[in-house]
N, C-alpha and C positions, 0 to 999 in steps of 0.2 A: 659384680654387676647383676642387677635384677631387671625384671620386666618394667618396673616403675622408674628406673634410673634415667636421669636426664643430665644434660650438660649446659652450663651457662659460661661461655668463654672457657677459662681454665678451671672452672669449678664444676665438679661432679656432685650432683645431689642424689640422694638415695631415692627420692621420689619428687614429683613436680609441685608438691603442696608446701607453700611458704605461708606461715602465719604472719599476717601483716600487722603493722604497728597500730596500737590503739590502747584504750584504757585497760583492756584485758591482759596486756603485757606491760603494764606500768610498773609492776613489782617483779622482783626476782622469782617469787612463787608462781606468778602467772606465766612467766617465761618457762620455768621448769615444768609446769603442767603441760604446756604446749609441746615441749620437746618429748616428754614422756608419752604423750598421745600419738606421736609419730610424725610431727612436722619435720620436714627436711631442713628447714631454716626458720628462724623467728626474727622478725624485724623488731628490735627493742623500741619502745615508745620514744619518739624523736626528742632531741634536745637541741638547744642553741644557747647563746650567751644572754638572751634577752630576758630581763626580769618581767617585762610586760607579758611575754609569752607564757611564763610560768604562772603569773597571776591570772591569766585567762582561764586556767583550769578551774578556778573558783567560781567562774561565771558560766560553766557549762550547763547544758540541759539536753534531754534526749527524748525522742518519741519514736515508737514503732507504729507503722501505719499499714493498714490492709489495702487491698487493691481498689477500694472505694474511698481511700484517704481518711478512714476512721481510725482513731487511736486504739491500739491494742495493749493488753497488759504486758508488762515486762516480766515474763515468767520463764525465760530461757527455753521456751518451746514455740518459737514463732512459726507461722505458716511459711511455706517456701516463697510465697510472693510478697512477704513483708518488706517494707522499705524502712531504712533508718534515716531519720531526720534529726540533726543534732548540731549543737555548738560543741567545740572541743578545745583543748589546750595542750600544752607540752608538759613533759615530766618536770616535777617541781624540785627534784634533787639539784644541787649545784653540779656544775659540769665535772669537777674532779670525782665526786662520789658516783655520779652516773657512769663515768668512764670506768672506774674501778669495778663497778657491778657488772657492766657489760663484758669487760675483759675476763672476769672470773667465770661468768656464765658461758662465754664462748669457749673458754678452755675446757669447761666441763662438758660442753656439747659434743666435743670430740668422742666422748664415750658413747654417744648416741649416733655417731656417724653423721652429725648435723652441725649447723652453724647458728650463731647468734650474731646478727648484723647490727652494726652501729648506724643509726639513722640520724643524720644531721639535717636540720631544717634551716633554710637560709634566712638570715636577718642581715648581718653585716658580712660582706664577702671576705675581708681580710681576717676577721675573727673566725669565720667558717674554715678558711684555709689553715689557720693555726690549730683548730680543733681536729681537722682531718689528719694533720701531722701527728697530733697527740694520740689519735686513735691507732695509727700505725705503730707508734712507739709503745703503746700499751699491749701490743700483741694480738689485737683483734684482727680477724682475717678478711672481712668484707665491710665496705662502707656503702650505705645508701645515701645519696644526696637528694633530698626532697625539695624540689622547686615547684611542685604542683599542688601544694596544700590548698584545698578549696577555701579555707577560712582567711587566706591572705588578704583578700579585698575588704574584709569586714573587721579584721583584728586591729588592735591599737597600733598607731604608727610605730614602726621599728620592731614590731613583735615577730612578724612572719612576712616573707616576700613570696609573692606568686608571680611566676614568669610566663608570659604569653608570646614573647617575641624571640625569633630565632637568633638574632644578633646578640641579645642578652644571654640566651642559653649558651651560645658559643663562648662568650667572655667568661661566664661563671664556671662552666665545666673546665675550660682551659686552665683557669686559676687553681681550681681544686686538684686537677690532674697534676699540676706542677708541684703540689704540696704533698702528694702521696703516691706510692707505687702500688698500693692495694687495689684489688678489684673494685671498680667504682660503678655502682648501679645508680642511674639517674631517673628519678620518678617525675613524670611530666603531668601537666594539667590536661583535663579534657575540655577546659574552657578556652579553646583556641579554634580559629577557623581552619588550621592545618596542623594537626598533631604530628603527622608524618614529617613535616618540615622541622618541627622542634626535635623529633627523634634524630633526623639527619644532622642537625646542628650539634646535638649532644654527642653523637658517635664521632663526628669529624673532630670534635674538640678533645676526644680521648675517653669517652664513657665506654666501659666494657660491656654494659648491657643497659637497656632502656626499659623502664616500667611505664606501661600505658594502661590506664590513665586515672588521674585523681577524680574524685566525685565532683558533682555540680553544685552550685549555689541555687537555692530555691526559696520561695515564699509561699506559705500556705495559710489562707484564712480559715479560722476555726468557726464552723457553722453554729456551734452552741454559744460561744462568747462573742462572736462577730469581731474578734481581735486576731492579730497574727498568732499563729501557733508558735509557742515558745517565746513570743514577743519580738522576734527578730527574723531576718532571713537566716537560713542555716544550710549546711551541707546535706545533700541527699544522695543516697545510693540504694540500689535494690536489684532484684532479678531482671527488671525491665532494662537495666543499663547494659546487660551482657551483649546484645547485638550491636550496640553502639561501640563498645570496646572492641568487639571482634572486627568491626569494619576498620577501625584505625590500626589494629594489629596487621590486618591484611594490607592496608595501604602502606604502612611502614615497612613491611617485609618486601613489598614490590619496589619501594624506593631504595631501601638499604641493601637488598639482596638476602638470600637465605642464610648466609653465614653470620649475619648480625643477630646476636641474642636479644630476644624480647621477653619481657615478663609481663603477664597480664594482671590487672586488678580492676575491680569494680564490676560486680555482677555474678560472681561464682557463689553458688549455694550448695553444690553437690559434686560428686565425682563425675557425673555426666557433664556438668558445667566445666570442670577442669578439662575434660576431653574436648569439649567445644572450643575452649581457648587454645588448646594445643593445635587443633585442626586449623584454627585461624592464624597460627604463626608463632604463638608463644612457646617458649621452652620450659617455662614454669609459671605458676599461678599463685598470686597472693590472695588468700582468703582472709578477710578482715571483719566486715560487719557480720557475716554469718557466724563467726566464732565468738565475736563480742556479744551478740544477742542470743546465741544458742549454746554457748559453752564449748569446752574443748572436746566434748563428745562428737562434735561436728567433724573433727579431724579423722579419727579412725573410720567413721561412717563414710566419709567422702573417699578415703583411700580404698575401702572395700568395694564401693561402687565402681571406682575406676578400674580396679583389678577385674571385676566381673565383666566390664565393658571390653577391656583388652582381651580377656579370655574368649569372649564371644567373637571378637574380630580376629583373633589369632595373631596379634602383633604386640609389640611393646610400646611404651609411652613415647620414646624418641621417634618411632616411625610415624606417629601422628602429626608431628610438628609441620605445620604449613600445608598439609595435604589438601585441605579445602581451599585455603587461600590461593594456592597455585592453580586452582581451577576456576577462579572467580572471573566471570565474564562481564562484558558490558551489555547494556540494553540492546544495542544495535546488532549484537552477535547472536541473539536468541531467535528461535524459529518463528516465522510469521504464521499467525493463526487468525485470519480475518473472522470477525464475529464472535470469537471465543469469549469476549468480555460479557456477552449476553447471559452466559451461564451463571454469572455471579450477581445478577440483578434480581431482586425479589420478584416473585410471580406477579404479573400485571404491570410491571414497571417498564416493559419494553413494548413499544408499539410498532405498527407496520411502517411508520414514517421514518424509521431509523435507517 
């Protein structure tokens, strides 16, 4: 056990950095690179039974945007505040081939003290349950059930399901839980009025851990062409999302209790961001867009930053989990400071009549 080691249910990870699913881990070579770079786990690019979801990959497009929403070059050296705006699709391998690849890679990951996680993205519930059982039979050690993919509302009918209602989450997770004994991580959407309620529903139905939260759907007009950037709405994520994810982590921890394992995603760009997510209640952090757009060099750099932070604070990663979330106060609990607001108004903006 090291200073970076964390626990998610019955799974011990050598560090909190999980390489999230995306085009960068579409291939075996991509997964192997992420493992060699030091990721404690890699979520293999998601699969399901839908041919429409596989065809969607042929209609993908991507844009990197700066803080003024101007397009950046895709040069694998984005600034820390870059946002990823994109359409995406699923792995194009047939399920048997995908399953065999993930099983082989997860077996090899043992040599790295790591995991390769099979990510199933929901289309048809019964087929998803059959696939979950097949994942267990193949010897893979962990399943991610992704019911929070942002593209679900825009994809072709039957390709991807996006779930926003607690009752639906309960029914889905209960069915998949019945199909497999493997550790089950459920990835939820951020496109909900109450992400903590979805987390509670997933846990009560048998999820071993809950991942909070998927990216948002957005629409951005292009000032040059006066047309929609990429021609459609698309999923967006970036450093700006980190405080939003942190809030829902803290709310889920408050609702579920500190024993419920949470995994963060959406907003982490550095080792310091990993620490922020741990402080907000996560036991581990999926880095996805940062690795996709910056390459696997992001992984050792983030782990080095996290080690430095832990060294400065004189603690290990597990000790951070929930430390800030458990001190989160309400507005009415804060000290009263009459007139304090005036210090934040530009000179000349406050008169005697206030």
